[in-house]
C-alpha positions as CSV (number, residue, x, y, z in Angstrom):
1,X,62.8,9.5,123.0
2,X,60.5,11.0,125.6
3,X,58.9,14.4,124.7
4,X,58.0,16.6,127.6
5,X,54.6,18.3,127.8
6,X,55.0,20.0,131.2
7,X,55.6,23.4,129.5
8,X,52.3,23.1,127.5
9,X,49.3,25.2,128.6
10,X,45.7,24.0,129.1
11,X,44.6,26.9,126.9
12,X,43.3,27.5,123.4
13,X,45.9,27.9,120.7
14,X,48.1,26.3,118.1
15,X,50.8,23.6,118.7
16,X,53.8,22.8,116.4
17,X,55.7,19.6,116.2
18,X,59.2,20.4,114.9
19,X,62.1,18.2,113.7
20,X,65.8,18.6,114.5
21,X,66.1,21.4,112.0
22,X,63.2,23.3,113.6
23,X,61.0,22.6,110.6
24,X,57.4,22.1,111.4
25,X,56.2,18.5,110.9
26,X,52.7,19.0,112.0
27,X,50.6,22.0,113.1
28,X,47.4,21.6,114.9
29,X,45.0,23.6,117.1
30,X,43.0,22.8,120.2
31,X,40.9,24.5,123.0
32,X,43.3,22.6,125.4
33,X,46.8,22.4,123.9
34,X,48.3,20.1,126.6
35,X,45.6,17.4,126.4
36,X,45.6,17.4,122.6
37,X,49.3,17.0,122.3
38,X,49.3,14.1,124.8
39,X,46.8,12.4,122.5
40,X,49.2,12.8,119.6
41,X,52.1,11.3,121.6
42,X,50.2,8.0,121.8
43,X,49.9,7.3,118.1
44,X,50.8,10.1,115.7
45,X,53.2,9.0,112.9
46,X,55.4,12.1,113.2
47,X,56.4,11.6,116.8
48,X,59.6,9.6,116.0
49,X,60.9,12.6,114.0
50,X,59.9,15.2,116.6
51,X,62.6,17.0,118.6
52,X,60.5,19.8,120.0
53,X,56.9,20.9,120.6
54,X,56.1,24.6,120.5
55,X,52.9,26.4,121.0
56,X,51.1,29.8,120.5
57,X,48.2,30.5,122.8
58,X,45.2,32.5,121.5
59,X,42.3,34.4,123.0
60,X,39.8,31.7,121.9
61,X,39.2,28.8,119.6
62,X,38.1,31.0,116.7
63,X,41.5,32.8,116.6
64,X,43.2,29.4,117.0
65,X,41.4,28.1,113.9
66,X,42.5,31.1,111.8
67,X,46.1,31.0,113.1
68,X,46.3,27.2,112.4
69,X,45.2,27.7,108.8
70,X,47.6,30.6,108.2
71,X,50.6,28.6,109.6
72,X,49.7,25.5,107.6
73,X,49.4,27.6,104.4
74,X,52.8,29.3,105.1
75,X,54.8,26.2,106.2
76,X,53.0,23.3,104.4
77,X,54.0,20.8,107.1
78,X,54.6,17.3,105.7
79,X,52.2,15.5,107.9
80,X,49.4,18.0,107.6
81,X,49.5,17.3,103.9
82,X,49.4,13.6,104.4
83,X,46.6,13.6,107.0
84,X,44.3,16.2,105.4
85,X,42.5,15.7,102.1
86,X,43.1,19.2,100.7
87,X,40.9,18.4,97.7
88,X,37.8,17.9,99.9
89,X,38.8,20.5,102.6
90,X,36.8,23.7,102.6
91,X,38.4,27.1,102.0
92,X,37.1,30.6,102.5
93,X,37.7,32.7,99.4
94,X,37.1,36.3,98.5
95,X,36.4,36.8,94.8
96,X,38.1,39.4,92.7
97,X,37.0,43.1,92.8
98,X,34.8,45.0,92.2
99,X,32.0,42.5,93.1
100,X,33.9,40.9,96.0
101,X,31.9,38.0,97.5
102,X,32.8,35.7,100.3
103,X,32.4,32.0,99.4
104,X,33.1,28.5,100.7
105,X,34.8,26.4,98.1
106,X,36.1,22.8,98.3
107,X,39.8,22.3,97.4
108,X,38.9,20.1,94.4
109,X,37.0,23.1,92.9
110,X,39.6,25.7,93.7
111,X,41.5,27.1,90.8
112,X,44.1,29.6,92.0
113,X,44.5,31.1,88.5
114,X,41.0,32.5,88.9
115,X,42.3,34.9,91.6
116,X,44.3,38.1,91.1
117,X,46.1,37.6,94.4
118,X,45.6,34.0,95.6
119,X,47.5,34.4,98.9
120,X,45.3,37.4,99.9
121,X,42.1,35.9,98.7
122,X,42.2,32.2,99.7
123,X,42.1,31.2,103.4
124,X,42.4,27.6,104.5
125,X,42.4,24.7,104.3
126,X,40.0,24.2,107.3
127,X,39.2,20.9,108.9
128,X,35.5,20.9,108.1
129,X,32.6,23.2,107.3
130,X,31.7,23.5,111.0
131,X,35.0,25.5,111.5
132,X,34.2,27.6,108.5
133,X,30.7,28.5,109.6
134,X,32.1,29.4,113.0
135,X,34.6,31.8,111.5
136,X,32.1,33.3,109.1
137,X,29.7,33.9,112.0
138,X,32.4,35.7,113.9
139,X,33.2,37.7,110.7
140,X,29.6,38.8,110.3
141,X,29.2,39.7,114.0
142,X,32.4,41.6,114.1
143,X,32.5,43.4,110.7
144,X,29.7,42.3,108.6
145,X,29.8,41.5,104.9
146,X,27.5,41.4,101.9
147,X,26.0,38.4,100.2
148,X,25.2,40.1,96.9
149,X,27.5,43.2,96.6
150,X,26.6,45.6,93.8
151,X,23.8,43.6,92.3
152,X,22.1,45.3,89.4
153,X,18.7,45.6,91.1
154,X,20.3,47.0,94.3
155,X,18.2,44.4,96.3
156,X,19.2,44.3,100.0
157,X,20.8,40.9,100.9
158,X,19.7,38.7,103.8
159,X,22.5,39.9,106.0
160,X,21.5,43.5,105.5
161,X,18.2,42.8,107.1
162,X,20.1,41.3,110.0
163,X,22.3,44.4,110.2
164,X,25.3,42.3,109.3
165,X,26.0,43.9,105.9
166,X,27.6,47.4,105.4
167,X,25.2,48.0,102.4
168,X,27.2,47.1,99.3
169,X,24.0,45.4,98.0
170,X,21.8,48.5,98.0
171,X,24.2,51.3,97.3
172,X,24.9,52.5,100.8
173,X,28.6,52.2,100.3
174,X,30.7,52.7,97.1
175,X,32.9,50.0,95.5
176,X,36.0,51.8,96.9
177,X,34.6,51.9,100.4
178,X,33.7,48.2,100.3
179,X,37.1,47.3,99.1
180,X,38.6,49.1,102.1
181,X,36.1,47.1,104.2
182,X,37.2,43.8,102.6
183,X,40.8,44.6,103.5
184,X,39.8,44.5,107.2
185,X,38.2,41.1,106.7
186,X,41.3,39.7,105.0
187,X,43.5,40.8,107.9
188,X,41.1,39.1,110.3
189,X,41.1,35.9,108.2
190,X,44.9,35.9,108.3
191,X,44.7,35.8,112.1
192,X,46.5,39.2,112.5
193,X,44.2,40.4,115.3
194,X,46.6,42.7,117.1
195,X,47.6,44.4,113.9
196,X,44.0,44.8,113.0
197,X,43.2,46.5,116.3
198,X,46.0,49.0,115.7
199,X,44.7,49.6,112.1
200,X,41.2,50.3,113.3
201,X,42.4,52.6,116.1
202,X,44.5,54.5,113.5
203,X,41.5,54.8,111.2
204,X,39.3,56.1,114.0
205,X,41.9,58.7,114.8
206,X,42.1,59.8,111.2
207,X,38.3,60.0,110.8
208,X,37.9,62.0,114.0
209,X,40.7,64.4,113.0
210,X,38.9,65.0,109.7
211,X,35.6,65.5,111.7
212,X,34.1,62.5,109.9
213,X,32.4,61.4,113.1
214,X,29.9,59.0,111.4
215,X,32.8,57.0,109.9
216,X,34.7,57.1,113.3
217,X,31.6,55.8,115.1
218,X,31.2,53.0,112.5
219,X,34.9,52.0,112.9
220,X,34.6,52.2,116.7
221,X,31.7,49.7,116.6
222,X,33.9,47.3,114.6
223,X,36.8,47.7,117.1
224,X,34.4,47.1,120.1
225,X,33.1,44.0,118.4
226,X,36.7,42.8,117.8
227,X,37.7,43.5,121.4
228,X,34.6,41.5,122.6
229,X,35.5,38.6,120.4
230,X,39.1,38.4,121.4
231,X,38.5,38.9,125.1
232,X,35.7,36.4,125.4
233,X,36.8,33.3,127.3
234,X,40.3,34.7,127.4
235,X,42.3,33.1,130.2
236,X,45.8,34.2,131.1
237,X,48.6,31.6,130.7
238,X,50.0,33.0,133.9
239,X,46.9,32.3,136.0
240,X,46.5,28.9,134.5
241,X,50.1,27.6,134.9
242,X,51.6,29.2,138.0
243,X,54.2,26.4,138.5
244,X,55.5,26.8,135.0
245,X,55.8,30.6,135.0
246,X,59.0,30.7,137.0
247,X,60.6,28.2,134.5
248,X,59.6,30.5,131.7
249,X,60.9,33.6,133.5
250,X,64.3,31.8,133.9
251,X,64.5,31.5,130.1
252,X,64.2,35.3,129.5
253,X,67.8,36.3,130.2
254,X,69.3,33.6,128.2
255,X,66.9,34.1,125.3
256,X,67.5,37.9,125.1
257,X,71.2,38.0,126.0
258,X,70.6,41.6,127.1
259,X,73.7,43.3,128.7
260,X,71.7,44.5,131.7
261,X,69.7,41.3,132.3
262,X,72.1,38.6,133.7
263,X,69.6,36.7,135.9
264,X,65.9,35.9,136.1
265,X,63.8,39.1,136.2
266,X,61.6,39.3,139.3
267,X,59.5,42.2,138.0
268,X,58.6,43.1,134.4
269,X,56.6,46.2,133.4
270,X,55.1,46.6,129.9
271,X,53.9,50.0,128.6
272,X,51.5,51.0,125.8
273,X,50.0,54.3,124.6
274,X,46.8,55.1,122.7
275,X,45.5,58.4,121.4
276,X,42.7,60.2,119.6
277,X,43.5,63.1,117.2
278,X,47.0,63.1,118.8
279,X,45.5,65.2,121.7
280,X,43.9,62.7,123.9
281,X,46.7,60.3,124.7
282,X,46.4,57.6,127.4
283,X,48.9,55.1,128.6
284,X,49.1,51.9,130.6
285,X,51.5,49.8,132.7
286,X,51.0,46.0,133.1
287,X,53.1,44.1,135.6
288,X,54.5,40.6,136.1
289,X,55.8,40.0,139.6
290,X,57.5,36.7,140.5
291,X,55.9,34.9,137.5
292,X,52.4,36.2,138.1
293,X,50.4,38.9,136.5
294,X,49.9,41.5,139.3
295,X,46.7,43.2,138.3
296,X,46.6,45.2,141.5
297,X,49.8,46.9,140.4
298,X,48.5,47.9,136.9
299,X,48.4,51.6,136.3
300,X,46.6,53.9,133.8
301,X,47.9,57.3,132.8
302,X,46.3,60.4,131.2
303,X,49.0,62.2,129.3
304,X,49.3,65.8,130.5
305,X,51.6,67.1,127.7
306,X,50.9,67.4,124.0
307,X,53.1,64.6,122.5
308,X,53.7,64.5,118.8
309,X,53.6,60.7,118.7
310,X,53.6,57.5,120.7
311,X,57.4,57.7,121.6
312,X,56.9,61.1,123.4
313,X,53.8,59.8,125.1
314,X,55.7,56.7,126.4
315,X,58.5,59.0,127.6
316,X,56.1,61.0,129.7
317,X,54.5,57.8,131.1
318,X,57.8,56.3,132.2
319,X,59.2,59.6,133.5
320,X,56.1,59.9,135.8
321,X,56.4,56.2,136.7
322,X,60.1,56.5,137.8
323,X,59.2,59.4,140.1
324,X,57.2,56.9,142.2
325,X,59.8,55.7,144.6
326,X,57.1,53.8,146.5
327,X,56.7,51.5,143.5
328,X,59.3,48.6,143.2
329,X,61.7,49.2,140.3
330,X,61.4,46.6,137.4
331,X,64.2,44.4,136.2
332,X,62.9,44.6,132.6
333,X,60.8,47.2,130.8
334,X,58.9,46.3,127.6
335,X,57.7,49.0,125.3
336,X,54.9,48.4,122.8
337,X,56.5,49.8,119.6
338,X,59.7,49.7,117.6
339,X,63.0,51.4,117.4
340,X,61.4,54.9,117.5
341,X,59.9,54.3,120.9
342,X,63.1,52.6,122.2
343,X,65.4,55.5,121.0
344,X,63.2,58.1,122.8
345,X,62.6,56.3,126.0
346,X,65.9,54.5,126.5
347,X,68.0,57.6,127.6
348,X,65.7,58.2,130.7
349,X,65.9,54.6,132.0
350,X,68.4,54.3,134.8
351,X,70.8,51.3,135.1
352,X,70.4,48.5,135.9
353,X,66.9,48.3,134.3
354,X,66.9,46.4,131.0
355,X,64.7,47.9,128.3
356,X,63.4,46.3,125.1
357,X,60.8,47.3,122.5
358,X,58.4,44.8,120.9
359,X,57.5,45.7,117.3
360,X,54.4,44.6,115.5
361,X,56.6,44.2,112.4
362,X,57.2,40.5,112.5
363,X,57.1,40.7,116.4
364,X,60.8,41.8,116.4
365,X,62.5,42.6,119.7
366,X,64.8,45.7,119.8
367,X,67.4,46.8,122.4
368,X,70.8,48.4,122.7
369,X,73.9,46.3,123.6
370,X,76.6,47.6,126.0
371,X,78.3,49.6,123.2
372,X,75.1,51.4,122.3
373,X,74.6,49.3,119.1
374,X,71.0,48.4,118.2
375,X,70.2,44.7,118.4
376,X,67.2,43.4,116.4
377,X,66.1,40.0,117.6
378,X,63.6,37.9,115.6
379,X,62.4,34.9,117.6
380,X,60.1,32.2,116.2
381,X,56.5,33.0,116.8
382,X,56.3,29.7,118.8
383,X,59.0,30.8,121.2
384,X,57.5,30.8,124.7
385,X,59.4,33.9,125.8
386,X,58.0,35.8,122.8
387,X,54.6,34.5,123.7
388,X,55.0,35.9,127.2
389,X,56.0,39.3,125.8
390,X,53.1,39.3,123.4
391,X,50.7,38.5,126.3
392,X,52.1,41.4,128.3
393,X,51.8,43.6,125.3
394,X,48.2,42.6,124.8
395,X,47.5,43.3,128.5
396,X,49.0,46.8,128.2
397,X,47.1,47.4,124.9
398,X,43.8,46.3,126.5
399,X,44.4,48.7,129.5
400,X,45.4,51.6,127.3
401,X,42.5,51.2,124.9
402,X,40.0,50.9,127.9
403,X,40.9,54.4,129.1
404,X,41.3,55.6,125.5
405,X,37.8,54.3,124.6
406,X,36.2,56.3,127.4
407,X,37.9,59.5,126.1
408,X,37.0,58.6,122.5
409,X,33.4,57.9,123.3
410,X,33.1,61.2,125.2
411,X,34.4,63.1,122.1
412,X,32.2,61.2,119.6
413,X,29.1,61.5,121.8
414,X,29.7,65.3,122.2
415,X,30.2,65.7,118.4
416,X,27.1,63.7,117.6
């Protein structure tokens, strides 16, 4: 059997070899998915059982490492277990509260019964300690953590002197505050970067609304660090693989089975909204035209009304967009959000524009069929069409938060 690799990108990410039942046989990661998969095809023992090769692109190698470990933990592919010595493999673990420390432990020394919630405290296995050190460095630079939390002498740890510790060692934060901080670290170690960005943005909004500007500024720094990490060396799949884009676009209509999308969409627009204290909403529109990201057609919006939530903000954005008769109409609109966003925006979208919402909850896709019944579509995370939608969602989110950050910084600096 000949397995095709023409659809694979030359980008960082995770690749998945699946059998005829779509069960993962082997999950790996690489800074160049296409080249690494071709190497496997020459000698890997699971090739004879492989029916399909899927992939998930990531912003960089660090995120790929985290995603690979999380997928292996969830799916326990047969050949990962065979090829990796899990007893000697390193794990990142977070010890039980209240003195939550971050440690590196070899599999042979790992006793899951020592942890209150093993799935939320044990991360790995990783290939080697080099990977672990890379992740922990990103973790320190992005969020910071304490080497000796709540030690009896309140002696500052080494990371505190490097400004990479929130101060759990010398009493600058309480145990409850540090536990909240640890939750952010756990989300990062699970590879849930987009959800983490949303969580941080929500916490900033809450802190600013309560006029806790010191906390808001602290969270803002973490969000900025995370944005920097995930945007560093990020290369769009659409710029890297122009010849494959149209093939991917051709799969959209068949994958969605949307009543208003019968052929390959030539133009796709994706929308996102961000806000501060529910009074400083911003919005964005990213565009794919003929299989290419069209950055010259991206648009930013400052919301003029006083929406009560993201759905109303998106409604204003798209209402204003549709008034621009000089802009080409899209074949497909993607909303960053769930059923709430879709139900508010859908009534103002004219036929024959197809509209879907992409929810962060399991990356579900929502739309209405031709009888007005809600359709909830859950595609595998490795599905290339879903990967495309997530890329567009990330582009729109990046645009919206860029404008939102300027507004947020202005408010925080004024308050300070």
